[in-house]
C-alpha angles and dihedrals in degrees: 000000000000093000111114096229097045094108094052086086103050097187093049093045092051091049090050090049092053091047092050092048090051092050092047090051090049092050092048091049094056093043090054093046090051091049091047093052092047091051091048092051091051092048091049092051089050094048091048093050091050091050095057116099131000093259091075091053089050090051090052096250099114112122113251126230087252091056090054092046091052090050093049090048091053090049091052092048091053091047091051091054089052092047089055090049090048089054089061088064086075088070096087099141121114093243102030091114092057131102114256142223113216120195124191122194129179115239137181114350108067116226091357089058092050090050089048091051089055091048089055090046090056091044092058092044089055091046092053089048091052092048094046091244120149108238118192122187107228097176138357124184112195122222122244097249104008144341125017137299090210144340136190128208131192107211118198123189143098108298091357092149092042091057096042105038093089090059091071111113143055118323117201127205126197118188146123103284116242089197102070131061094233092055089220125179108269135184119212135175141211131182126225121200123189126188131172116250101226112186096202101035109164101233131122117205120191118233090230089062092059132083111196122193127179127201142155114289112250125234146154092283136257116057093357095067112102114232094200131060095255098138116095132204118191122188123193101216100203093055100023089229110156129196125188122194124180104147101091122083098239135046090235093055091048091049093050093049093044090051091050091051092045091053090051091052095045090046088051093051092048090053091050092049091052096048098039087199137083103307122230086234101050142342132265120294108254135174113266094241144087119331099017103078122126093195136021126207110197119192097166143076084000134358120253140137113202132180107216094203099054102021091232114145142171130192098214101088094170093061091050093049087049089063102268096134100127093110091054090049092048094048090049093051092049091045090049092054090049091051092052092049089054090055 
């Protein structure tokens, strides 16, 4: 970072800044843990010395119950910090530390599925808010009657991809449909795709393989409607992978970000094609329909959210849909490690 020409390449400089900040935070964490443990050891020695012999109690130096409770509380707080750090050891993938791009698409189920896709979209926005991740909406295609056909989020934060990669797959909803007069029990599906956003991905894409369209960025109307064609859609013709970006202020910025995301998705697909197995980065592509779901969300006739890979389940669906999915993510990461050990 001290090199004079470092800021000539803005993207590389920003990536270096993030890396340096992460390393500084890591160093500070362990320095504080070390200091905490040393202080706790000193306090324990002092408490032990004051507890020896009745003469200390008579002199008024015996540690009180409150002193012991305070010390135990400080020990537990330090242990909890270490438990959270230990959890990060489950992030053993090559790109787990990266930012992520999360794409949600409605599947089988018509209007119910589009409404379900929007429910998932909101769930992930709430999750990112809870985690302190920066979530930026890159594209959002509204459904005809309700919900969304698709949406794409750029998620920035330490280990964003590591946390979210297990969310890739088909998500199934069972509920009484609000979109038909009979209010019958309906099942609908949505797919979630997660890829790491790697700034320096080594992939060359020929210009002739790209179809680039520009259009006016959509919005709710009024002052939010863009009067210039700043939104960009890029299609990779050999794979038919399409990326839309309309969040940035200028067409050039949208094009650069869309191309970066496109490279990440093409790179991902190439890795899957080579491996012909479940990728370390995301699972198999499967149709968003019956039999392929990774997780079910049941709202009727009972309430339950169950991950079909790990078996983990909770009955409070509302909390899950409000973004409280940490336990599902943790159980997936632990299950994934166990699966690799079996292999």
